[in-house]
N, C-alpha and C positions, 0 to 999 in steps of 0.2 A: 297633541293629547300623548302622553306617555304610552310606552308600548306596552302590552297586556299579555300574560302567560299563563295558560290553563293546562292542569293535568287532569286527563278524562280518564276514567275507570271502565274502560271500553269493553269489558266481557260481563259487566254488570246488568241486573235487570232481566227482564224476560225474554229480552230479544237482542242483547247485547251488540256487536258491532253492525248487525243488521239495520239499528236503528241509530246508534251514536255515530257511526260513520258519515252517513248523509247528514246528519245534524251538525257535524264538524264542517263539513264543506260548505254547508250554509251559513255558518258562524263566519268561517275565514272570509268568505265572499262578502259579507255584511259590514266586517270590523277590519279594514286595511292596516291595523295595528295589533291586531291579535296573532298570536301564536299557539299552537295547542301540541300537548304531548298526547298521544294515543297509547294506553298502557294495555297490553294484552298479547294475544297470540297473534305473531307477525302473519301467518298463512291465514287465518281467519279474517283479520283484517284486511289483508292485502286482496283477498278475495273480493271485497266490499268496495275497496278502493278503485279496483278495476272495472268497476260499473260506471265510475264517476269521469268527467272529463279528464283525460289523460294530460292534456297540454296543462291544465290547472293543477292537477297534482304534482307533475315534474316542477311546476314554476313553485308552488309552496314549499316543496321538499329541499329545492335548489336555494330558496330563500331561507331556510331554516324556521319556517313558519308552521310546517307540519313534521314532527318526528314521530316514529312508532318504537315504542319502547318495550323490549320483550319482557313477558312475564311466564312463570312456568305453572301456574294452577290459578284454580278461581273460588272465592268464597260462596259457597251456595246459598240461595234465599232462605233455605230451611234448616241450616246448620247453628248451632246452639253459639252464641256469641263469644261466650268463654272458650269453647273448644277452636272456634275461629281464630281468635285472637292468638292461641297458642301454637296454632299451625298456620299463621298468616303470612311466614317468609316467602317470598317469591311470588305473592299472588297479587293480581292486578290491582287491587283495592289498595294494598299496605304500600306498593311501589308507587301509585300516584299520590298517596299521601307522604311518602317519603321525598318526594320531588318538591313538594311545599316545604317539608321539615327543612331541605337542604338547600332553600332558596332559589331552586331552579323554576318553580312556577309559584303563582301568587294566590292560587285558588285550586281546589279539587273537586270535581263533579263526579257522583257515582250514584247510580240507581239500585245499588247491591243491598245486602243485609242490613238493615237499621243499626240492629244492636251492635254488630260488629264494627260498622262505619263507627258508631259513637265510642266504642271502646279504644278502636285504635288512633282514633283522632285525640282523645285524651291523653293515651300513652304517648304518642308521638308528638302533638303539637301544643298539648299543655292547656290547661283553662287559665283564664284570667284570674287575677288575685281577687278574691273576695265571693268569688262563684263556685257553688259546690258541683253542679254539674251542668252541662251546657244544655240548651233547649232547643228543639227544631221550631224556626218560626216562618211563615210565610205571611203576606199581603194577601188579603182576601178584598175583591171588589164589593161594594155596597152600593145601596141605593145613592141616586144624585150625585154620581161620579165622586163618592167617597171611598176611603180603603179604610179597613181594619187589619192592623197587624196582631196575628193570634199566634200564642205560645202557651205550653209546649204542644208539639202536634205528634208525640210519639218516642221521643227520646227517652223519656223518664215515665214507666207506668206508674209509680209512686212517688210523693213527693210531699215533703214537710211545708210547714208554713214558711219557713225561711227560704226555702227554695222557689215557693211561689212568689214571694217579695222580690226576690232576685230577678225571676222572670219578668216581673211588672216594670222594674226599673229598665232592664235591658231592651225591654219591648218600647218603653216611653223615650229613650235615647234613639232606637231606631226609628221611630217616627218623627221625631225632631230632626235626625241626620237626613234621611231618604226622604219623608212625604213633607219635610220643611212645615210642621205644624209646632207653631211657638209652645203652646201649653197643652200637651195631648190628653185626651181624656182617657184614664185606666179604669177598668172594670174586671171583675171576678166573674168568672162564668159560675152558676151556680142554680138551684132547683126551684129558686123563689129571689124576690127583691127584698123581702123583710129581713131584718138584722139577725133574727133568730133563727133563719133557714141554714141549711147547709151542715157539712161536717165541721169538726172542730177546727182542722187545720185551716180551712177557708176562713172561719169566724176570726181566726187567730190573725191571718195574713192580712184579712180586712182591717183588724185593730191597727196592726202596725202600719199599714199604708194610711190610715186615717191620721196617724200622729206625724205622718212624715211632710212637712209643709212644702217639699218640693214636688211633690207628686198629686197631681190632680186627680184624686181618687174619687170616682162617682158612684161607687157602690157596686151592686149586683147585677149582672144581667142572666136573663135565661136564654137557652138555646134557641128559641125561636126568634131572637133579636140579634142573630150572628150578621144577618145580611142587611141590616137597616139602617146601619151609620150611627148608630145611637153612642157607639164609643170609638176611639182611635186605636185602643190598644185593649184586647181581650185575653184574659190569663187563666189557665187550668193546668191540671196535671196532663201526663203525656196519653194516658187511658182515656180519658174522657174527650181530650182534644182531637186523637186520632179517630175515635169512634165518631164525634160530632162532625169532623170535618169530611169524613168518607161519606157518612149518612147525606150531607147537604149536596156533595158532588153526584151520589147517585141520584137523588131527586131531580137535580139540574139536568142531568144526562137523559131523565126519561122524560122530563118536562120539554126538552129540545127535541128529541127523537119521536115524540107524539105527535108533533106537527109536520112531520115528513110522510104526509100522507101518500097512501098508496095511488098512483095515477094510471094503473092497468087499465081499467074497466070505467073510468070516469068519462062523462062528456067534456067536450072541450071547453064549455063554461068553468064545469069543476076543476079541471087541469089548471086553467089560468088562475083561477081563485085559490088553489092548493099553493101554487108557486107564489103567488103575491102574499100569502100568508106566512110561507117559508121565510121570504125574504124580510117581511116586516118582524117575525120573531128574531132572525138573525141579526137586525139592526138593532132592535130594543133591547136585547137579553143577551146577546153574544158575547157581551163582557163577562158575564158567569161562566163561560166555558172554562172548566177545570184545566185543559191543557194551556191556556193562556196565562195562567200563574203557578205551572208547575215548578217546582225547585224551592226547597225548605232550607233556609240557612241555619247551620248548627251554631247558633249565638251563645257566645260565652268562651269561645276559643281564642287563644292568641292568632290563628291564622284562620283562613276563609274555606269552609267546607259547605258544600252545596248537595243534599239529598234529593234526588229524581224520584218521581214515582216508578216504582218496578216495571208496572206496565206501560211506561210511555212511550208514544210513538215518537216520530221524527220532529213534529212539531213542538211536542211536549219537551222533549230533550233539548230542543234548542232554545226553548224559553228558561230551562233550568240553565245553561250555559249564558245566556242574557243574566240570570239573577247573580251569576258569579261575576260577570263582568261589571254589574251596577255596585256590588258589595266591594269590589276592587278600588272604582273610581270615588266610591263615598270614603272608602278607608274606615269600614265599619268596626272592626276591632280596637283601633286605635283610638276612634271616638269613643267607643264602649269604657274602655281601659281609662281614659283620661276623666269620665264622669262618675265612674263607679265608687272611687274613694269617698268623695263627697256626698253620694246618693244614698249608699248602703246604711243601714241602721247601725249606730255606733255600739259596740260589745260593752256590755256592763265590765 
């Protein structure tokens, strides 16, 4: 397998190097062909590297598998994207993206400001021909060991019908490429399944998709069907997608934690029953753990950018690194670029 190189925005997210550094070492241990750039404050990064196995760290650095790149600033999560982009020189996010632009890295992973990451990615890495704006996409586990590609998850709060169609086409290509689904089912997220339901832009996008004989468009799906596996690709604007995903993730966390029963004052029998229930729930529903599918790909760019949850822990950030590895291995940007010209609606 070819060597892989990823640039990480080490200062991003709620926890910065505290999470990124141990996730980096975990990834380097797991993937012998992987090299990583850690972009950020060398002092902060070094303090967390010092907590790892010193012999391993020295070995990775000697073999050029681990390099720390100094940045001079951090783009704050609450910073307005337009301001962040104008003042992004020397920031850990921009420098990580520049490593991809300069072909020193094949992908960038950041848990930082979504709007800034979107804007800088478009500025530095450029969109594919025929794509107005990239979309955040993630693969969500569904019933019966199925997966659903969902986009947009927050990159574009407002979308017109043409953008929704572009998202559908990119999601369909991703489902074919990554999940090996020959003819993926594509649906639009809506407030009802009837043709008359929904906003004008959704109905217009549906009309365009119906007329495209290359897309297996199955119509509208409602939010309560996200985890049912009724479709392989689910399309919506970024506002709706972000709210929907975070609502589902919140409910899953509540559901999972509700079975972590207090053992303090129970009898031995109740303690044993509680532990059995926890194992049973973890076995049957553990695949729904949001941390396992963290990492949304910014689809529609000429290069690979992965957005991690800002609140990601080590396990979740490691999952985002694995998403970057999968995107490199499947060569997603090239696959989408080669299929777009024939799949996009022809302009009049």
